[in-house]
N, C-alpha and C positions, 0 to 999 in steps of 0.2 A: 462392312463398318464396324467396329465393334464398339459394344458399350461396356460406355465408362458409370461409372458408381455416380451418383450426381446427390451427396447428402444436401436436408434438406438444411442446414447448418448455412452452405453456401448461399440459399437462397434469401434465409433470411435469419440472421445470428440472434440467437436468444440476447444477447447482451445491446445489440442494437437499440436505440435512442430514437421517437421516430418525431417527425415534426411536427407540434399540434395544425401547424396550417394545413398541410394537409389532411387531418381531421376535419377541419373546417372546411375544406373542397368535400369531403366525401358527405357530410352535413346539408353541404346547398343541393347535393344530388336529391337526396332523400326528399328535402324539401320539393322540391318541385316534382318527383311522385306523387307528392300529397295534397299537393296541387290538382297535376294531372290528373287523379283520382276522378278531382271533383265534375271538371269535365268530360272524362268517359262515361259520367254517369248519364249526363243529356244528352251522349253519342248511341251509347248502349237501347235506351229508350225511342231515341229517334228511327231508328235501325227498327225494332219492336212491332209487328204488326197488330194495328188497335192503336199505337198513340204515334207511328209515323204521321200523318195526316195531319196533324194538331196543328196550326200554326204559327203556337210557342216553336215547336221544336224543326219545324220548317225554317224557322227564321234564324234560330242558334244556332243549325247543324254545321256548319261550314267552318262559320267563327268557333267555337265550340271544336271544330275537329281540329284544326289549326294549331289554338295552342295546345289540346293536350299532345299531340305531334311532336309538338315543338319544347317541349316541358317534358315526356316520357322516354324523347328520342335525342333529342339536338341538346336539348342543358343536360340531362341524365349521363349524356355518355361525354359529354364536355367535360362536367367535372369531376368525373371518373379520373379520363383523360389526365387533366390537369391536376388530381392528386397523385396521378403516378407520376408523376414530371415534381410534383412536389416532393415525394419519397426520396425520389432520385437524385432531387436536390437539395439537401438542408443546409439549413447555412447558420445551425447552433456552433457555436465556438468558433466558427471562419472568421478572419480576420481579411479582406477587403481594401484594394483599393481606394475603392469609391463607395463608401456607405450608404447612397443613393440607391444602389444597385437592389437590396436588401428588401428597401422600398416597393422590390416591381409585384413579388408575389401577396401583399395586402392588398395594393391593389388595383390589382387584378381579378382580389375576389370583391369587391368592391363595388368592381365595373359590374361584375358575370354578376350578381345579385339586384345590382339596380339593373340591368339585362331584363333580367329571371320577371322583377316585377314588373316594369312595363309591358313584358309581352303576354302577364298574366290578365293585367288588366284592359287590354286592349277593344276587347268587344265590348265595352263599355263606347266604346263611340258611335252616333249612329248611324255616321256614315261609312263607315268600318263593312268591305264586305271581302269574305275568306277566299281566296284562291287558291287551288290549289294545287302549286306546284313541287314535283317531287321532289325529296329531301329535308327542304325547307320550305313549306307552304307558309305563307304570310296573309298578314290580314293590310288590307290597305287604307292604312291609319297613321297620320305622324306617333303617334305615340308608339306603333309596333314595331314600328323602323328605326326609333330613338330608341326601342330596348335590345332588338339588333345588333344595330355598333355599338352598342353597350357592349351586352353581349362579346361578340367577337375579338373587342378591346382588349375587356379582360383575358382571352383566352390569349391575345399578341403579347399581353403582356408574362403571363406564364410560361413561353415559347422562350419566351427574353432573361426570363430568371433562367430558367432547367442551363440551358448555355453559356450563362455568362459563371452555375454556379455549378455545372454536373461534373467538374474533377474532382469537389470536395465528399462525392456520394460515397458512403461507407454500408449501406443498407442492402442495395445487389450489386453482385457481383456476379460473371460468366456470360450465360447467353440471356437468365433474364432480364442483365445490365444492358448488352447489347438489342435484346428487345423493346426495350422501351427506350434508349437509342433510337431505335428505327420510326419506332412510331415519332416524335419530337419529329425528323427527318421532313417523314412524311406529313406530317403538320405543316412546313416550310412549303412542299407543292399545293397543298390544298390551298394555301393566302396566295401563291401564284396564280392558279385557274379561277380560284373566283377573280381576282383584279384583273387577268388576262382576257376574259369572258367578258365582264361589263365595261373594255376599254375597247374588247372589237364589234360588241354587241350593234343591229346597225339600226338608227334611229326611229327608225319609221316602223317599229315591233314595239309592240305592246299591249299590258293583259297577262292571260297566263303563260303566254309564248313565249314573254321577255323574262320571266322568272322560273318558265322552265328552264332556258338558256342558258341564263346568267347562275344558276345553281347545275347545272346537267354535269360540268366537268370538276368541279369542286366538290360534288354530292358525292359524286361515285369515289373520288379518291378520299375521301372524306372514311371511307368505309373500310376506308383499308388499313387505318388507325382505329379502327373499332375489331377489326378480327387484329393486328398484333397485341392489343393487351386480352383479347379474348383469350390466346394463347396462352399467353402469359399468367392468365388467369387458371385455364384451365391445368400448367404444370405446376402453378403453385398452391391448387387446392389438391390435387393430385400425391405430391410429397406432403402436404400436412396430414393427410390420408394413410401415408403409406410412406414415413424416409425412406427405405428400402427400393422405392420404387427405382427403375436404374432407365436410364434409355441415351445413346448416342448423344456427347456432344456434341458432335460433327453436324446429325442428324438435326442436332433445337438450329442450331447455326443456320443451316439450309435453310429451314421453315422460319426463321426470323428473319431473314435474308429476303426473300419474297416480294412481299410487300414494299420494300421502301425499295429493291429493284424497279417495278411497275410502277411505283410514284416519280422515279427521274424519268421516267418517259411521259413524265405527263404534258412535258409543253411540246414536243413532237406533232399532234394532233394541231397544236395551232398555227403550226405552219404546213405542214403539208393540205388541210383541208378550212371548208368554210366555215365558221360555226352554225351556220344554217341547216350545214348540208347532213346525208345521212350516214357517208363514212364517218366525221368527225363524231357523235351519237355512238355508233356499230366500236370504234375503239376503247373507250372509256366501258361500253357494256360488258366488249371482250376480255379487257384489263378485270374490273372487277371478278368475272369465272377467277379468272387467273389466281389475283391476290385475295382475294374472298372466299375462296371454294376450293381450292389445292389443297395448302396450308394446312384449315382447319381438318379436310377430311384425310389426312394422311395423321396428323394427331392423334385424329380419334381414332383410327388405326390402334393404336399402340395406349391410349384411355383408357378406351371403354371395357378387354380386357382384364387390366389392371381393378380396374376403379367394379366391377362383379365379385373380383376374388377379394376384395375388401369390401363387401355389401357386409359384413358384420360389423363395421362399425358404423351400421345405424344404431348401434343399441347402445353405440360409445360419446364420450364427450364429445365427439367433432360429427355424431350427427346429420346435423344443416348442413355442414359443408359439404356429407357427401350425395343426400337428398339435392342440392344447388349443383350439383357436377352432375349428375345423372341427369337432370329435367333439362340441364343444358344442354347437352350434350343429343338427347332426344330434341327439342324443339329445333335447332339447330337443322339437324340431319330431315326431319322433315321439312324443316321451310325447302332447304336445298331439292326436297325430292318433289314440292312442290312446283317448284320455278321449272321444270322439264314438262307441265301441265297448262302453263301460261298459254291461251290464246286470245287477241288480241285486248282490247280496255276494261276489260272486265275484274270482279273483286276476285279472281285467281293473284293479279299482281301484289296487294296486298295479304292476300295470304299466303303468299311466299313471303315477305316482307317481313312479318307479323312472326315466324317463325324464325325466323333468323334473327333480327333484333331483339325475339325475346328467348332465343337461347342465349344471345353476348348477357344481356340482361339479368339474368338466371345464375351467371357467371359473376357480374360484377357485384350481387346479392351473398352469391357464398363468400365471395373476396371480404366481401362489408364484414360478414359474420366473422371470417378470421382477422381481421385487423384491430375489429372492436377491444378486443383481451388486452391486445400493442399499444394500442391507443389508453389502456389504464382506463379499462372500463369494464364491467362486468362480461364472463363468458355465457353468451348466447345457446352458441351452439346445439350446446347438450340437451337445451330445451324443447319440451316437444313441444310445445307451439312455434319454434324455429322451426323445427325439422319438416315439419306439414305444409308451414309455408309456402316453400318451393312447387311444392306437389301440387297444391290446392291452386297459387299463379298458372302452374307450366300445363296444368288438366284442364283448367278454367281457357289457358289459350288454346289448345288442342282443338276443343270441342271450338270455338270461338274461329280459326283460322278454317276450321273443319266446313262446316257452314257456310262461311268465305267462298270457300272456293267449290266446294258444292253450286252453292248457287250462284255462283259465275261461271264455275266450268261447263254448264248447263243451258247459260244462256238468260238465267234471269233475273238476272241483278247488277244494274252496271255498277261501276266503280267510283265512288265515293256519293254514293248520292243517296237520302235517304226512300225510303219505301220501295227500291228498286227504279228509281227516277221517273214513277209518276207510269208504267206498266202495270199493265196486266197481269199477275203472277199466279203458279199455278202454284196449286197444291202442295205437292213435293219442295219446291221453293220456299214458299210459305213455314214447311215444315222445316226446313233448312235454317232458314232463318230466325224460324222461334230455336233450333239449338244453338245457333250462333249467339241468342240477345242469352239465353241460360249461359252458356261458358263466356260472354262475355261478364258477366254480373259475378261469375266466381271468381273471374281471374281482376275482379277489380278489389273482391275480400282479399283476395291471396296479393295485392298489393298494397294493402291496406293491412294487411295483417305485418309488412315486413316492415312499416313506419312504425307501428305497433311496435313487434319484436325490436327494432333498434332506440327505441323510444325507452321502452324498460330497461334495454343495459345504457343505455346515457342518463334519462332520466328519472331510472329506481330509487329504491331507497338503503338498497346495497350495491348502491356503486363503491367500486374500488376507488 
């Protein structure tokens, strides 16, 4: 398999104009991280020895955890996915037979923002109870479910917008365009899985088990979307750092095909297994290992050596791109390593999950730094603060998930509970929890720094 030169101009033409709608999707994601950081403070304090037994934090823990996870993962990731779909389907200067199609993007944004708002305020419902279902935890409140419905409606409108306008794309080409198109294909199967799961759920099931089964299939397939865009970001950042970076086109097409191919198999378990059976759950778990693990691992083998050779970029105008890509690779690989340590239902699971999703988040942060200048704002990738932000955030998350993994791996701390679920903790477990708490606070600082850096570019006095 021969390596063909893949110039940066093919990824992102210098004279291309980016739709402002894509910028708005990016800013929606940034604001979701800002609000999620507020709820993260409650979570960190609630797990810190000396504070975790206070009634105030015990009451708010699960509701804060729901909102934090949904805003920092679900809303943030979906907003970036919609940003890519918006970039890949510009409408400026496009003549269509149906003018109403041009309103799909703004209508999607309006629904999405409304959904984010109602999810964020849902803890004010005194009758609301947090249910820690995987992938999409929920609060048993009409406010939350109305917000979630608006959120998914916004994404659906954006997918419709993409397929209506994808043929007009002039921003991306080649494997990158293929990769983004693949993410849209996967999204269709996510929607199918959610609706089909809802249709098949037995009426006698309720509570956490109900939402666990409802979101299990679609939640797993949704991770394929994130992984697909992670690969796009890694390639884009690497090419921005080194336009001479070469990689086989055939390999890129193969890697970008894994997620969509596995997603196409989504209907199979619904016909082969009962939705409550272990076989059904195992099918999606195995699929995520294939679609979410193989492609990034293979791609990382090519990216890591090339990135290390360009470590001189740490002092250039793209220094923040280098640190974002480096920390993204580090966290994603660390999360994969922790996956092999999972035994039972303890906090090693969220330790692994945090590692992987933080790897994706850091890649999205790096792309944000790259895109802001293209949207017409200041170049912030050269700022020292922007360079250190991914490092502070990444190191804090490494400390946080390492403390989680140690305390859970030795049976000390159960999953999704403050204070170890009310059990007596050994001194080393308490020390690990303290280490985790310090890392969590550092990660919060790093996340807020991202908001500050983006705000500096967008609202700064020297805005272009």
